[in-house]
N, C-alpha and C positions, 0 to 999 in steps of 0.2 A: 242119753247117757253119755256113750262113748262119743259123739262127735261135740259135747261140751267139754270131754276131759282133753280130748285133741285140742280142741279150741285153745285150752286153757297154757297146754304145754306150749302152742305156737307163741302163744303170749308172751308166756314168761321169757321164752329163747328170744324174741323178737325184742325184748325189755331190756335183757340182759346182753345181748351184741351191742344195741345202743350205747346200754351205760359202758361199758368196756371202748369201746370209740371215742368217746367223750373224755376217754382219760388217757389218751398216748399223748405222748411226748415225741418230737424227734428234732436228733440231737445231730449237728455235724460235726465229725473228728477232723479235725483240720491235718493232724498227721499220719494218721492211721487209712486216710482214704476211705471212712464208713461213716454209715448213719447207725446211730444206735436208739432204740426204741426203748422208752419207757412206760410200763405202766404207771400213773399218777397215784392211783388209790394203793396198789401194792408199794410203789416206792421201789420200784427195780428194775432191772433192763430185761426185756422179755423179748428182745430181738436185736440183731446188728448183723447190718448188710455191707459189701462192699460198693464202692461206687468209684466217680471220675477220680482223679487226682485233686489236692487240694480243696476239699469242698468246706465253704465258707456259707454262704447267706442261704438260708433256705426258708420257703413259704409256702402255703396249702390252695387249693382252689376253694371258693364259698363252699361249695357242697362239701368238702372233707375227702372228695375221690381221688385227688390228685394231689403230690407233692413233689414240688420244684428244688433244684439243687443246682447253683452255681459252682460247677466244677472248674476253679479259676484257672486251674495250672493245665486244663484241658482247652480253654477256651468256648466254653461252651455251658448250656444249660441241660441238664437232665432233666424228664419230665418222667416220675414213675407213680405207678398204682400205689393208692396210700395202704392197703391193705395188705398187700403183700413188699411192696417196695421194688416188685416185678419194674426193670426199665420199660417203658411206653416207645416215647420217642428222644429224641434230642434238638435241641432248636439253640439257631443260632444267638452269638451275641459278637461284642468287641472283644479284644486282647484282656486277659485277668477279669472277669465279670467278679464282682466281690457280694453287693448286695442289690432286690430289685424289688419290683411291686407292682401288683396287679391293678389295672382301671377296676371300678366298681363292678363291671359286669362280668370280668376276666376274661375279657376278648381281648386287652391289649396289655402286652408287657414290657414294661420299663427298667435297663436292665443298668445298673451305673459300671463300664470297663473302667478299671483302675492306671492300664497305661496305656491307654491312648487318649485320654479327656475329652471320653465322650458317652453320652446317654443314648444307647441304643435302645431302639422302639420296635417292637415285636407284633404283629400281626398272628394272634395265636389261631384263627381259623384258615389259614395258610401256610402257616407256621414260617413267616416270610420276616427281614426286617422291613420295616416301613422308612424308615429314615434313623439317621444321626445325629444328636443335637450337642455342638461342643461347647462344652465348658470348660470350668477350671481344669488345672493339675491333679489326678489323683481322685477323683471322685468317687465316692463312698454311699454317701447317707440319701436315702429315698424316701419323701414324704409324701403323702395324697389326700386332698381335701375328699372329705366322703362324697361330693357330688363328681368326683373326677377332674374338676377342672384346672386345678393347680399342683405342680409336682414340685416340689422342691428340692435340690440336690447340692450336699456340701461337697467341695473339692478341699483335699486335704493339705494340700500345699500351697493353693492359692488363697486359701483362708477365708472363704467366701461362703454364702447360701446363695444357691441361684432359683430364682424364683421362674419357674417356666409355665408357660401358657399350651396347654394339651390339645387345643383344638389347630392350633398355629404350629405348635412346637418350636418354638421361639422362646427364649430368656427375656422376661420382661423387666427383670431389676435382680441387682446383684448387690447383696448386702453382706457388709465384711462383719466376721465373726471374729473369736478368739481362735488362736495358733491349733491349728491340725482339728478341723471340723469333722466329726464323725457319724453321729446318727440325725437326722430330724425327724421329730415327730409332732404333727397338730394335735391339738387337744381335743376331747370327743367333740364338742360343737364347733371345730375350724376358729375359734376363738384367737389361737396364738398357737405358733410352731415353737416347740425349744429345739436348740442345739445345741449339743454338749462338743467340747473342744478339748481333746485329751491332753495336748501337750499346754494347753491354756490357761486348762483346769477349771473351765468354767460352763454352766451351761448360760446358752442366751437364749431369751424370749421376747419373739417377733411378731408384732403384729402384722398380719397379711396381708390388711389393706392399706397400711402407711407405709410397709415397708421398712418399721422403725424398731430398732430393739429399745423395746420396755423394760426390762429386767436383766441382771446382771448377777446370776446365782453363784457364788463360789462358797468351798468348803474347807473345813479344817476339822482335823482329825488329832486328836491328843496323841503325841508317842508316834505320829506318822510322819513321815518327811511330805514335804509337799510338791516335790517331783515325784512321788508316787501317789498323790495324787490325780487320777486320770480319769475324766467322766467318759464315757462310751455310749453302752443303754441306755434306752431313756424308753421308759410306759407308763401311761395315763390309765387310772381306773375311771370308768364311763361315768362312775357318779359326782366327779370333779376334786374328791377329797384327796386323794394320793397322787403323787408323779415318783416313779421309783427311778434312781440314776444308779448304774452300774459306775462304778471307780475303779474299774482295774488292778494295777499291784496295790492300790490301798485296802484289797482285798474286803473292802464292806461296799452295802448297797447304801444310798442313800434315800431316805423319806421325806420327801417335800411336800408339803401343804401346798396342790394344785393351784388355790384363790391366793391363798397370800405370801406364796414363794417363799416363806421361811420352813427352815430344817426340822424336823420332827425329832430325828432320830436314824443313828446308823445301826447296819445289820453286818456281821461279823458273820463273813460267807467263804469261798474257799481262795483259792491264791489267781491272782488275775481275772476277777469278774470281767465277763466281758458282754454277753447279749442278756436280755430278758423276755421271759413271755410270762402273761396271764393266761391261765382257764377263764373257757368263756364266761363263768360263772361268777369269776374272780376274785373267788373264795384265797386261791394258791397263785405263787408266783414262783416259776423260775428261773434259775440263773446258772449260764454257762460259766466254768472257772477253768480258763485254761493251761495253768501251770501245775493245777493240785488235780487234774484230770478227771474233776465229777462235775455234778450238778448240786444246786442246794436247792431244795423245795420248802418253801416259806409260808406258812400262814398269814396271809392279810390283814385279816379280821384281829389277830394277834399280834402283829408284827415281829413272828417268834419264825428262825430258822428251826424246822420239823426236824431236815432227815440232811445226810449229802449220801448222793448217790455215783459209785464210778461208774464210766463211761469209758470212750477210747481215749486218744492222746490230741492234747490239746482242745477240746471241744470249745467249738466256735459258738456257733448258729442254733438257736432252737424256733418250733414252732410247733403248736397246740394244736389238735384238730378241733375243728369250731362247731360237730354237733355230735 
């Protein structure tokens, strides 16, 4: 009897901890040099930790144990324990790392360094730089195919999407897009890569095989100046139904039909909406709103903003635990 009781308690505790972990979002606050942790179910901040200077890009390892942060003004990547956010070690990068992405096995890290027109390639086992790939001016966006063979980097000033072979670490094609491209995001089936252009006000859809632009998606919002509509963050749902596009100072997220490329609706969120992340079950979308210093929590099924959660100053990046 006692053995069964102990087993039941252990089972409940294990499942409770797993549930909590699956509902944590990590937010980089660019001006405060902190990371805020949000419990998504409770819709509140549960922890805030000091990190390096001007934190922007943030990702997690596949197992959810590590959080990686681009400390842009420190010219480094911080690797921290997800549970405590305690610093484990530092990784080298080029000057002003902004966004980065893991290879599928998390053994290689690709980093866009805004100030030196390079993508730095880091070996995660040896914690050393393997190579630097010359790209356009002010590199930022980093998209990768599921098999890890093709990397797409965007260069903000050159206005290009650079297709990189990850085996040779060489550019195989440069595709011209609209002004100041920010994010490159492959669809779940790798059939398309969507590139947002902040100043151009568009999203270009590129066929990764032919390297041709197949669609240009524009946005019009009644009562909002055209100059304020600045596409930045992009997220696709795995079922191929929706693509969400953060529209910067327009304070909206565009909901786009992923297949037809038609606009479905706009969601009003905080000021200067920047980056986006979906929970693993894709029932919830989070957006970082840089000027209003908050995060919007959005019900994906209802396409409705449920709550705004205050974080630090100028929230920039967001990542959600994968398990």
